[in-house]
TIFIVEX-613918 format. One record per residue (C-alpha): residue number from 1; residue in one letter; x, y, z. Coordinates in Angstrom, 1 decimal, padded with zeros to 4 digits. Layout:
REM residues N
+-----+------+--------+--------+--------+
: pos : code :     xx :     yy :     zz :
+-----+------+--------+--------+--------+
: NUM :    a :      X :      Y :      Z :
...
+-----+------+--------+--------+--------+
REM end
This chain:
REM residues 435
+-----+------+--------+--------+--------+
: pos : code :     xx :     yy :     zz :
+-----+------+--------+--------+--------+
:   1 :    m :  048.9 : -053.7 : -075.4 :
:   2 :    d :  049.8 : -057.4 : -075.3 :
:   3 :    t :  053.4 : -056.8 : -076.2 :
:   4 :    g :  053.9 : -054.4 : -073.2 :
:   5 :    t :  052.3 : -056.5 : -070.6 :
:   6 :    p :  055.2 : -059.0 : -070.1 :
:   7 :    m :  057.5 : -056.2 : -069.2 :
:   8 :    l :  055.6 : -055.7 : -065.9 :
:   9 :    d :  055.6 : -059.3 : -064.9 :
:  10 :    s :  056.6 : -060.7 : -061.6 :
:  11 :    a :  060.3 : -060.5 : -062.5 :
:  12 :    f :  060.0 : -056.7 : -062.8 :
:  13 :    w :  058.5 : -056.4 : -059.4 :
:  14 :    v :  060.9 : -058.7 : -057.8 :
:  15 :    s :  063.9 : -056.8 : -059.3 :
:  16 :    s :  062.4 : -053.5 : -058.2 :
:  17 :    g :  061.9 : -054.8 : -054.7 :
:  18 :    i :  065.5 : -056.1 : -054.6 :
:  19 :    i :  066.8 : -052.7 : -055.9 :
:  20 :    l :  064.8 : -050.9 : -053.2 :
:  21 :    l :  066.2 : -053.2 : -050.5 :
:  22 :    l :  069.7 : -052.6 : -051.8 :
:  23 :    l :  069.2 : -048.9 : -051.6 :
:  24 :    v :  068.0 : -049.2 : -048.0 :
:  25 :    l :  071.1 : -051.3 : -047.2 :
:  26 :    s :  073.3 : -048.7 : -048.9 :
:  27 :    g :  071.7 : -045.9 : -046.8 :
:  28 :    f :  072.3 : -048.0 : -043.7 :
:  29 :    f :  076.0 : -048.5 : -044.5 :
:  30 :    s :  076.5 : -044.8 : -045.3 :
:  31 :    g :  074.7 : -043.6 : -042.2 :
:  32 :    s :  076.6 : -046.1 : -040.0 :
:  33 :    e :  079.9 : -045.1 : -041.3 :
:  34 :    t :  079.2 : -041.4 : -040.6 :
:  35 :    a :  077.7 : -042.1 : -037.2 :
:  36 :    l :  080.5 : -044.3 : -036.0 :
:  37 :    t :  083.3 : -042.0 : -037.3 :
:  38 :    a :  081.6 : -038.7 : -036.2 :
:  39 :    a :  080.5 : -039.9 : -032.7 :
:  40 :    s :  082.6 : -038.6 : -029.8 :
:  41 :    r :  084.3 : -041.4 : -027.9 :
:  42 :    g :  084.1 : -039.2 : -024.8 :
:  43 :    k :  080.3 : -039.0 : -025.1 :
:  44 :    l :  080.0 : -042.6 : -025.9 :
:  45 :    r :  082.1 : -043.5 : -022.8 :
:  46 :    a :  079.8 : -041.3 : -020.6 :
:  47 :    q :  076.7 : -043.1 : -022.0 :
:  48 :    a :  078.4 : -046.5 : -021.5 :
:  49 :    d :  079.2 : -045.6 : -017.9 :
:  50 :    k :  075.5 : -044.8 : -017.4 :
:  51 :    g :  074.6 : -048.3 : -018.6 :
:  52 :    s :  074.0 : -047.9 : -022.4 :
:  53 :    r :  075.0 : -051.2 : -024.0 :
:  54 :    g :  074.8 : -049.7 : -027.5 :
:  55 :    a :  077.3 : -047.1 : -026.6 :
:  56 :    e :  079.6 : -049.7 : -025.1 :
:  57 :    r :  079.4 : -051.8 : -028.3 :
:  58 :    a :  080.1 : -048.7 : -030.4 :
:  59 :    l :  083.2 : -048.0 : -028.3 :
:  60 :    r :  084.5 : -051.6 : -029.0 :
:  61 :    i :  083.8 : -051.3 : -032.7 :
:  62 :    t :  085.5 : -048.0 : -033.1 :
:  63 :    e :  088.7 : -049.2 : -031.4 :
:  64 :    d :  089.9 : -050.4 : -034.8 :
:  65 :    n :  088.8 : -047.7 : -037.2 :
:  66 :    e :  090.7 : -049.2 : -040.1 :
:  67 :    r :  088.8 : -052.5 : -039.9 :
:  68 :    l :  085.5 : -050.8 : -039.2 :
:  69 :    i :  085.7 : -048.5 : -042.2 :
:  70 :    g :  087.0 : -051.3 : -044.4 :
:  71 :    s :  084.0 : -053.5 : -043.6 :
:  72 :    v :  081.5 : -050.7 : -044.0 :
:  73 :    l :  082.9 : -049.6 : -047.3 :
:  74 :    l :  083.0 : -053.2 : -048.6 :
:  75 :    g :  079.4 : -053.7 : -047.7 :
:  76 :    n :  078.4 : -050.3 : -049.1 :
:  77 :    n :  080.2 : -050.9 : -052.4 :
:  78 :    l :  078.7 : -054.4 : -052.8 :
:  79 :    v :  075.1 : -053.2 : -052.5 :
:  80 :    n :  075.7 : -050.1 : -054.6 :
:  81 :    i :  077.3 : -052.0 : -057.5 :
:  82 :    l :  074.7 : -054.8 : -057.3 :
:  83 :    a :  071.8 : -052.2 : -057.3 :
:  84 :    a :  073.3 : -050.4 : -060.2 :
:  85 :    s :  073.8 : -053.6 : -062.2 :
:  86 :    m :  070.2 : -054.8 : -061.5 :
:  87 :    a :  068.8 : -051.4 : -062.4 :
:  88 :    t :  070.8 : -051.4 : -065.7 :
:  89 :    a :  069.5 : -054.8 : -066.6 :
:  90 :    l :  065.9 : -053.8 : -065.7 :
:  91 :    f :  065.9 : -050.5 : -067.7 :
:  92 :    t :  067.6 : -052.2 : -070.7 :
:  93 :    r :  064.8 : -054.7 : -070.7 :
:  94 :    l :  062.2 : -052.0 : -070.6 :
:  95 :    f :  063.7 : -049.3 : -072.8 :
:  96 :    g :  066.4 : -051.1 : -074.9 :
:  97 :    e :  069.8 : -049.5 : -075.5 :
:  98 :    s :  068.7 : -046.1 : -074.0 :
:  99 :    g :  068.0 : -047.9 : -070.7 :
: 100 :    v :  071.7 : -047.8 : -069.8 :
: 101 :    a :  071.8 : -044.0 : -069.7 :
: 102 :    l :  068.4 : -043.8 : -068.0 :
: 103 :    a :  069.4 : -046.3 : -065.3 :
: 104 :    t :  072.6 : -044.4 : -064.6 :
: 105 :    l :  070.7 : -041.1 : -064.2 :
: 106 :    v :  067.9 : -042.7 : -062.0 :
: 107 :    m :  070.3 : -044.7 : -059.8 :
: 108 :    t :  072.6 : -041.7 : -059.3 :
: 109 :    l :  069.7 : -039.6 : -058.0 :
: 110 :    l :  068.4 : -042.4 : -055.8 :
: 111 :    v :  071.8 : -043.3 : -054.3 :
: 112 :    l :  072.7 : -039.6 : -053.8 :
: 113 :    i :  069.5 : -038.6 : -052.1 :
: 114 :    f :  068.3 : -041.7 : -050.2 :
: 115 :    a :  071.6 : -043.7 : -049.8 :
: 116 :    e :  074.1 : -040.9 : -049.1 :
: 117 :    v :  072.8 : -037.4 : -048.2 :
: 118 :    l :  069.7 : -038.4 : -046.2 :
: 119 :    p :  071.2 : -041.0 : -043.9 :
: 120 :    k :  074.5 : -039.1 : -043.5 :
: 121 :    t :  072.6 : -035.9 : -042.6 :
: 122 :    y :  070.7 : -037.7 : -039.9 :
: 123 :    a :  073.8 : -039.6 : -038.6 :
: 124 :    i :  075.9 : -036.5 : -038.3 :
: 125 :    s :  073.1 : -034.7 : -036.5 :
: 126 :    n :  072.6 : -037.5 : -034.0 :
: 127 :    a :  076.0 : -039.2 : -034.1 :
: 128 :    e :  076.1 : -040.8 : -030.6 :
: 129 :    r :  072.5 : -042.0 : -030.7 :
: 130 :    a :  072.9 : -043.4 : -034.3 :
: 131 :    a :  076.2 : -045.1 : -033.4 :
: 132 :    a :  074.6 : -046.9 : -030.4 :
: 133 :    l :  071.7 : -048.1 : -032.6 :
: 134 :    v :  073.8 : -049.5 : -035.5 :
: 135 :    a :  076.5 : -051.0 : -033.2 :
: 136 :    i :  075.0 : -054.5 : -033.2 :
: 137 :    p :  074.4 : -055.0 : -036.9 :
: 138 :    i :  077.7 : -053.3 : -037.9 :
: 139 :    g :  079.4 : -055.6 : -035.4 :
: 140 :    v :  078.0 : -058.6 : -037.3 :
: 141 :    v :  079.1 : -057.1 : -040.6 :
: 142 :    v :  082.6 : -056.5 : -039.3 :
: 143 :    r :  082.9 : -060.2 : -038.2 :
: 144 :    v :  081.5 : -061.5 : -041.5 :
: 145 :    f :  083.8 : -059.4 : -043.6 :
: 146 :    a :  086.9 : -059.8 : -041.4 :
: 147 :    p :  088.8 : -062.3 : -043.6 :
: 148 :    m :  088.2 : -060.2 : -046.8 :
: 149 :    v :  089.0 : -056.9 : -045.0 :
: 150 :    g :  092.2 : -058.4 : -043.5 :
: 151 :    a :  093.4 : -059.4 : -047.0 :
: 152 :    v :  092.6 : -055.9 : -048.4 :
: 153 :    r :  094.4 : -054.3 : -045.5 :
: 154 :    f :  097.5 : -056.5 : -046.1 :
: 155 :    l :  097.4 : -055.6 : -049.8 :
: 156 :    v :  097.0 : -051.9 : -049.2 :
: 157 :    r :  099.8 : -051.7 : -046.7 :
: 158 :    g :  102.1 : -053.6 : -049.1 :
: 159 :    i :  101.3 : -051.1 : -051.8 :
: 160 :    l :  101.9 : -048.1 : -049.5 :
: 161 :    r :  105.2 : -049.7 : -048.3 :
: 162 :    v :  106.4 : -049.7 : -051.9 :
: 163 :    f :  106.0 : -045.9 : -051.9 :
: 164 :    g :  107.7 : -045.5 : -048.5 :
: 165 :    v :  104.6 : -045.0 : -046.5 :
: 166 :    t :  104.3 : -047.0 : -043.2 :
: 167 :    i :  101.2 : -047.2 : -041.1 :
: 168 :    d :  101.3 : -047.6 : -037.3 :
: 169 :    p :  098.1 : -049.3 : -036.2 :
: 170 :    d :  098.5 : -048.0 : -032.6 :
: 171 :    s :  099.0 : -044.4 : -033.5 :
: 172 :    n :  096.2 : -041.9 : -033.1 :
: 173 :    i :  095.2 : -039.9 : -036.1 :
: 174 :    l :  094.6 : -036.9 : -033.8 :
: 175 :    a :  096.0 : -036.6 : -030.3 :
: 176 :    v :  093.5 : -036.1 : -027.5 :
: 177 :    r :  095.1 : -032.9 : -026.4 :
: 178 :    e :  095.0 : -031.4 : -029.9 :
: 179 :    e :  091.4 : -032.5 : -030.3 :
: 180 :    i :  090.4 : -030.8 : -027.0 :
: 181 :    a :  092.4 : -027.6 : -027.9 :
: 182 :    g :  090.8 : -027.5 : -031.4 :
: 183 :    a :  087.3 : -027.9 : -030.0 :
: 184 :    l :  087.9 : -025.1 : -027.5 :
: 185 :    q :  089.3 : -022.7 : -030.1 :
: 186 :    l :  086.4 : -023.5 : -032.4 :
: 187 :    g :  083.9 : -023.0 : -029.6 :
: 188 :    h :  085.5 : -019.7 : -028.7 :
: 189 :    s :  085.5 : -018.4 : -032.2 :
: 190 :    e :  081.8 : -019.3 : -032.5 :
: 191 :    g :  080.9 : -017.7 : -029.2 :
: 192 :    v :  080.0 : -020.9 : -027.4 :
: 193 :    v :  083.1 : -021.0 : -025.1 :
: 194 :    e :  084.1 : -018.0 : -023.0 :
: 195 :    k :  087.7 : -016.8 : -023.3 :
: 196 :    e :  088.4 : -017.3 : -019.6 :
: 197 :    d :  087.2 : -020.9 : -019.8 :
: 198 :    r :  089.2 : -021.6 : -022.9 :
: 199 :    d :  092.4 : -020.1 : -021.3 :
: 200 :    r :  092.0 : -022.1 : -018.1 :
: 201 :    i :  091.6 : -025.5 : -019.8 :
: 202 :    l :  094.3 : -024.8 : -022.4 :
: 203 :    g :  096.6 : -023.6 : -019.5 :
: 204 :    a :  096.1 : -026.9 : -017.7 :
: 205 :    l :  096.8 : -028.9 : -020.9 :
: 206 :    d :  100.0 : -026.9 : -021.6 :
: 207 :    l :  101.6 : -027.7 : -018.2 :
: 208 :    r :  103.2 : -030.9 : -019.6 :
: 209 :    e :  104.7 : -029.0 : -022.6 :
: 210 :    r :  106.1 : -026.0 : -020.7 :
: 211 :    m :  109.4 : -025.7 : -018.7 :
: 212 :    v :  110.1 : -024.1 : -015.4 :
: 213 :    e :  112.5 : -021.6 : -017.0 :
: 214 :    e :  109.6 : -020.1 : -019.0 :
: 215 :    i :  107.7 : -018.7 : -016.0 :
: 216 :    m :  110.3 : -018.5 : -013.2 :
: 217 :    l :  111.2 : -015.2 : -011.6 :
: 218 :    h :  114.7 : -014.3 : -012.9 :
: 219 :    r :  117.5 : -014.1 : -010.4 :
: 220 :    s :  117.8 : -010.3 : -011.1 :
: 221 :    g :  114.3 : -009.8 : -009.5 :
: 222 :    i :  114.7 : -012.1 : -006.5 :
: 223 :    e :  114.6 : -010.4 : -003.1 :
: 224 :    m :  117.1 : -012.0 : -000.7 :
: 225 :    i :  118.3 : -011.8 :  002.9 :
: 226 :    n :  122.0 : -011.5 :  003.8 :
: 227 :    a :  122.6 : -013.9 :  006.7 :
: 228 :    a :  125.3 : -011.5 :  007.9 :
: 229 :    s :  122.9 : -008.6 :  008.3 :
: 230 :    d :  121.9 : -007.2 :  011.7 :
: 231 :    p :  118.8 : -009.0 :  013.1 :
: 232 :    a :  116.9 : -005.7 :  013.3 :
: 233 :    e :  117.7 : -005.1 :  009.6 :
: 234 :    i :  116.5 : -008.6 :  008.7 :
: 235 :    l :  113.3 : -008.0 :  010.6 :
: 236 :    a :  112.7 : -004.6 :  008.9 :
: 237 :    q :  113.3 : -006.2 :  005.5 :
: 238 :    c :  110.9 : -009.0 :  006.1 :
: 239 :    l :  108.2 : -006.5 :  007.3 :
: 240 :    q :  108.6 : -004.3 :  004.3 :
: 241 :    s :  108.7 : -007.2 :  001.8 :
: 242 :    n :  105.6 : -008.2 : -000.2 :
: 243 :    h :  106.6 : -011.9 :  000.1 :
: 244 :    t :  106.2 : -014.3 :  002.9 :
: 245 :    r :  109.2 : -016.5 :  001.9 :
: 246 :    l :  112.7 : -015.1 :  001.2 :
: 247 :    p :  115.9 : -016.9 :  000.3 :
: 248 :    v :  118.9 : -016.4 :  002.6 :
: 249 :    y :  122.4 : -016.2 :  001.3 :
: 250 :    k :  125.8 : -016.2 :  002.9 :
: 251 :    d :  128.7 : -014.1 :  001.5 :
: 252 :    d :  127.6 : -014.5 : -002.1 :
: 253 :    p :  124.0 : -014.3 : -003.5 :
: 254 :    e :  124.8 : -017.5 : -005.4 :
: 255 :    n :  125.3 : -019.3 : -002.1 :
: 256 :    i :  121.8 : -019.9 : -000.8 :
: 257 :    i :  121.8 : -021.5 :  002.6 :
: 258 :    g :  118.1 : -021.5 :  003.3 :
: 259 :    v :  114.6 : -020.0 :  002.9 :
: 260 :    v :  113.0 : -018.2 :  005.7 :
: 261 :    h :  109.3 : -017.8 :  006.2 :
: 262 :    a :  108.0 : -014.6 :  007.8 :
: 263 :    k :  106.0 : -016.5 :  010.4 :
: 264 :    d :  109.0 : -018.6 :  011.5 :
: 265 :    l :  111.1 : -015.4 :  011.7 :
: 266 :    l :  108.5 : -013.6 :  013.8 :
: 267 :    r :  108.0 : -016.6 :  016.1 :
: 268 :    a :  111.7 : -016.9 :  016.7 :
: 269 :    m :  112.2 : -013.2 :  017.4 :
: 270 :    h :  109.1 : -013.1 :  019.7 :
: 271 :    k :  110.5 : -016.0 :  021.7 :
: 272 :    l :  113.8 : -014.2 :  022.2 :
: 273 :    l :  112.1 : -011.1 :  023.3 :
: 274 :    g :  109.8 : -012.9 :  025.6 :
: 275 :    n :  112.4 : -013.0 :  028.4 :
: 276 :    g :  111.8 : -009.4 :  029.3 :
: 277 :    e :  115.1 : -008.1 :  028.0 :
: 278 :    a :  115.4 : -005.0 :  025.8 :
: 279 :    p :  114.8 : -005.6 :  022.1 :
: 280 :    a :  118.4 : -004.8 :  021.2 :
: 281 :    d :  119.8 : -007.2 :  023.8 :
: 282 :    g :  117.3 : -009.9 :  023.1 :
: 283 :    l :  118.0 : -010.1 :  019.3 :
: 284 :    k :  121.8 : -010.3 :  019.7 :
: 285 :    s :  121.7 : -014.0 :  020.0 :
: 286 :    f :  119.4 : -014.4 :  016.9 :
: 287 :    n :  120.8 : -016.5 :  014.1 :
: 288 :    i :  118.7 : -016.6 :  010.9 :
: 289 :    a :  120.3 : -019.9 :  009.8 :
: 290 :    d :  118.5 : -021.6 :  012.8 :
: 291 :    v :  115.2 : -020.4 :  011.4 :
: 292 :    a :  115.6 : -020.9 :  007.7 :
: 293 :    m :  114.3 : -024.0 :  006.0 :
: 294 :    k :  116.5 : -026.1 :  003.8 :
: 295 :    p :  116.5 : -024.8 :  000.3 :
: 296 :    y :  114.8 : -026.8 : -002.4 :
: 297 :    f :  116.5 : -026.7 : -005.8 :
: 298 :    v :  115.0 : -027.7 : -009.1 :
: 299 :    p :  116.4 : -027.9 : -012.7 :
: 300 :    e :  115.2 : -025.2 : -015.1 :
: 301 :    t :  114.3 : -027.9 : -017.7 :
: 302 :    s :  111.7 : -029.7 : -015.5 :
: 303 :    t :  108.1 : -029.4 : -016.8 :
: 304 :    l :  105.5 : -027.4 : -015.0 :
: 305 :    d :  103.3 : -030.5 : -014.6 :
: 306 :    e :  106.1 : -032.4 : -012.9 :
: 307 :    q :  107.0 : -029.5 : -010.7 :
: 308 :    m :  103.5 : -029.0 : -009.5 :
: 309 :    r :  103.4 : -032.7 : -008.6 :
: 310 :    q :  106.6 : -032.3 : -006.7 :
: 311 :    f :  105.3 : -029.2 : -004.8 :
: 312 :    l :  102.2 : -031.2 : -003.7 :
: 313 :    r :  104.2 : -034.2 : -002.8 :
: 314 :    r :  106.8 : -032.3 : -000.7 :
: 315 :    r :  104.2 : -030.0 :  000.8 :
: 316 :    t :  106.1 : -026.9 : -000.2 :
: 317 :    h :  105.3 : -023.9 : -002.4 :
: 318 :    f :  108.8 : -022.5 : -003.1 :
: 319 :    a :  111.7 : -023.7 : -005.1 :
: 320 :    l :  115.0 : -022.2 : -006.4 :
: 321 :    v :  115.8 : -022.9 : -010.1 :
: 322 :    v :  119.3 : -023.8 : -011.2 :
: 323 :    d :  120.9 : -024.6 : -014.5 :
: 324 :    e :  122.9 : -027.6 : -015.5 :
: 325 :    y :  126.0 : -026.1 : -013.8 :
: 326 :    g :  124.2 : -025.6 : -010.5 :
: 327 :    s :  124.1 : -021.8 : -010.9 :
: 328 :    l :  121.1 : -020.0 : -009.6 :
: 329 :    q :  118.7 : -018.9 : -012.4 :
: 330 :    g :  115.6 : -017.9 : -010.6 :
: 331 :    l :  112.8 : -019.1 : -008.4 :
: 332 :    i :  109.3 : -020.6 : -008.9 :
: 333 :    t :  106.4 : -021.0 : -006.6 :
: 334 :    l :  103.2 : -023.1 : -006.7 :
: 335 :    e :  101.3 : -019.9 : -007.3 :
: 336 :    d :  103.3 : -019.2 : -010.5 :
: 337 :    i :  102.2 : -022.5 : -011.9 :
: 338 :    l :  098.5 : -022.1 : -010.8 :
: 339 :    e :  098.5 : -018.7 : -012.5 :
: 340 :    e :  099.3 : -020.4 : -015.8 :
: 341 :    i :  095.9 : -022.1 : -015.4 :
: 342 :    v :  093.6 : -019.5 : -013.8 :
: 343 :    g :  095.4 : -016.3 : -014.7 :
: 344 :    e :  096.9 : -013.7 : -012.5 :
: 345 :    i :  096.3 : -014.3 : -008.7 :
: 346 :    t :  096.5 : -011.0 : -006.8 :
: 347 :    d :  096.1 : -009.9 : -003.2 :
: 348 :    e :  096.5 : -006.7 : -001.3 :
: 349 :    f :  100.3 : -007.1 : -001.2 :
: 350 :    d :  100.8 : -007.3 : -005.0 :
: 351 :    p :  102.0 : -004.0 : -006.3 :
: 352 :    h :  100.8 : -002.9 : -009.8 :
: 353 :    a :  098.9 : -006.2 : -010.1 :
: 354 :    d :  095.6 : -004.4 : -011.1 :
: 355 :    h :  097.0 : -003.2 : -014.5 :
: 356 :    p :  099.5 : -005.6 : -016.0 :
: 357 :    v :  098.4 : -004.3 : -019.5 :
: 358 :    k :  097.5 : -000.6 : -019.8 :
: 359 :    r :  095.5 :  000.4 : -022.8 :
: 360 :    m :  095.8 :  004.0 : -023.8 :
: 361 :    e :  093.2 :  006.2 : -025.5 :
: 362 :    d :  095.0 :  006.1 : -028.8 :
: 363 :    g :  094.6 :  002.3 : -028.9 :
: 364 :    q :  098.3 :  001.5 : -027.9 :
: 365 :    f :  099.2 : -000.8 : -025.0 :
: 366 :    h :  101.9 :  000.0 : -022.4 :
: 367 :    i :  103.6 : -003.3 : -021.4 :
: 368 :    d :  106.2 : -004.1 : -018.8 :
: 369 :    g :  109.2 : -005.6 : -020.7 :
: 370 :    a :  109.4 : -008.5 : -018.2 :
: 371 :    m :  105.8 : -009.6 : -018.9 :
: 372 :    t :  105.7 : -013.0 : -020.5 :
: 373 :    i :  104.4 : -013.4 : -024.1 :
: 374 :    r :  101.9 : -016.0 : -022.9 :
: 375 :    d :  100.4 : -013.6 : -020.3 :
: 376 :    l :  100.2 : -010.8 : -022.9 :
: 377 :    n :  098.5 : -013.1 : -025.4 :
: 378 :    r :  096.1 : -014.3 : -022.7 :
: 379 :    a :  095.2 : -010.7 : -021.7 :
: 380 :    t :  094.8 : -009.3 : -025.2 :
: 381 :    d :  093.8 : -012.5 : -027.2 :
: 382 :    w :  096.8 : -011.9 : -029.5 :
: 383 :    s :  099.0 : -014.7 : -030.9 :
: 384 :    l :  102.6 : -013.5 : -030.6 :
: 385 :    p :  105.0 : -016.4 : -030.9 :
: 386 :    d :  106.8 : -017.6 : -027.8 :
: 387 :    d :  109.1 : -020.1 : -029.3 :
: 388 :    e :  112.3 : -018.0 : -029.2 :
: 389 :    a :  111.7 : -015.8 : -026.2 :
: 390 :    n :  109.6 : -015.9 : -023.0 :
: 391 :    t :  109.2 : -012.2 : -022.3 :
: 392 :    i :  108.1 : -009.3 : -024.5 :
: 393 :    a :  111.5 : -007.7 : -024.1 :
: 394 :    g :  113.2 : -010.9 : -025.1 :
: 395 :    l :  111.0 : -011.1 : -028.3 :
: 396 :    v :  112.0 : -007.6 : -029.3 :
: 397 :    i :  115.7 : -008.3 : -028.7 :
: 398 :    h :  115.5 : -011.5 : -030.6 :
: 399 :    e :  113.7 : -010.0 : -033.6 :
: 400 :    a :  115.9 : -006.8 : -033.6 :
: 401 :    q :  119.1 : -008.8 : -033.2 :
: 402 :    m :  120.4 : -006.1 : -030.9 :
: 403 :    i :  119.6 : -004.4 : -027.6 :
: 404 :    p :  117.4 : -001.4 : -028.6 :
: 405 :    t :  117.7 :  002.1 : -027.2 :
: 406 :    k :  114.9 :  004.2 : -025.9 :
: 407 :    g :  112.7 :  005.5 : -028.7 :
: 408 :    q :  113.5 :  002.8 : -031.3 :
: 409 :    v :  110.6 :  001.4 : -033.2 :
: 410 :    f :  110.2 : -002.1 : -034.7 :
: 411 :    s :  107.5 : -003.8 : -036.7 :
: 412 :    f :  107.1 : -007.6 : -036.8 :
: 413 :    h :  104.4 : -010.2 : -036.5 :
: 414 :    g :  101.8 : -007.7 : -037.4 :
: 415 :    f :  102.6 : -005.3 : -034.4 :
: 416 :    r :  104.4 : -002.1 : -033.8 :
: 417 :    f :  106.9 : -002.1 : -030.9 :
: 418 :    e :  108.3 :  001.1 : -029.4 :
: 419 :    v :  110.9 :  001.0 : -026.6 :
: 420 :    i :  109.9 :  003.7 : -024.1 :
: 421 :    a :  112.2 :  002.8 : -021.1 :
: 422 :    r :  115.4 :  000.9 : -020.6 :
: 423 :    e :  117.6 :  000.2 : -017.6 :
: 424 :    g :  121.1 : -001.0 : -018.4 :
: 425 :    n :  120.7 : -003.7 : -020.9 :
: 426 :    r :  117.1 : -004.4 : -019.9 :
: 427 :    i :  114.0 : -003.2 : -021.8 :
: 428 :    t :  111.6 : -002.2 : -019.0 :
: 429 :    k :  108.7 : -000.5 : -020.8 :
: 430 :    l :  107.3 : -001.0 : -024.3 :
: 431 :    k :  104.5 :  000.5 : -026.3 :
: 432 :    i :  102.7 : -001.9 : -028.6 :
: 433 :    r :  099.8 : -001.6 : -031.0 :
: 434 :    p :  098.5 : -003.9 : -033.8 :
: 435 :    l :  099.3 : -002.7 : -037.3 :
+-----+------+--------+--------+--------+
REM end
């Protein structure tokens, strides 16, 4: 009895208390690392704007993640190694040589449960709240360890440079846009975010990455007015058209001299007819060039984001698209750009707008060949690639490396494509179904 009593003396309890304190510090460092790295900077910014000082400090600390993680890992390793060393000495004193193995087993369990899993589980479940709470003490740790962490960073970058790896301290590990897009895709797959909400936000984010040529109406589909036509014919054409703005050309469709608005045309003709003369006599002096607005030309390589800003700045909704040689390629409107965000915008004058994609009873889809791949993906939630072509017909031609004839069938990207209508060299109708 007397030989065992000195083992539980004051030194034993002091060592046990220090080991317990070191485990608490290890748990603090582990939880702080998880909280500060998992916390959303967007949520922290929102809390900081509402007056949370903890969130504001957490934002400042996380501006330099490399220094933050280095300081926290340094502190965590110091307390873990010290705790393990003291536990080994204590258990060796109590149990002799077998104390080393016993200390390793006991400390592994204690560190795993109370210094790793427990604090990290709490931190990842309450990341923003935990980050705000630990911001002050972690800030002190970062300042205290700053010289040592700086030396370690210099050494690490030197070693990486030997292997050809360079680190840009100003580069973001994950771009904000990619982070938002990833969160939306994940939320949609888990049923938290509706498909329409995901498409709208992603559509707005994509405006900076997409070009005018991707969504413009091709010149083959533009409805134009011949300036040499009889005024009565011009009036009839405008009344029958589904569009309020029409380009006006002279001699050659490539020679656009203006854009006429239906209201301006009607006002001008009404003014001529208001003098009491017969309609045929009153319209003889009408010149559409006097009514047409100056055409607005844009390059096909401009981004949708920039073009929308130009539309808003110029207070116009209509632009003609030209290539690098100045040749007319198509036209684009503000509505076309907005449709990339909110989806198809239809009114009573849009023909066939109610059924852009027709699903048949056998599960196949009837698609217009001029429909863009992006619109089809949005309507069906497919993921057909749009890197090499803008339209469905263009995708089929690109993959087939030929202009298919009616009835030809192709299979690629996990879908079956059947050409069901063709006009000239254009594929006008397709039948598609997933394989």
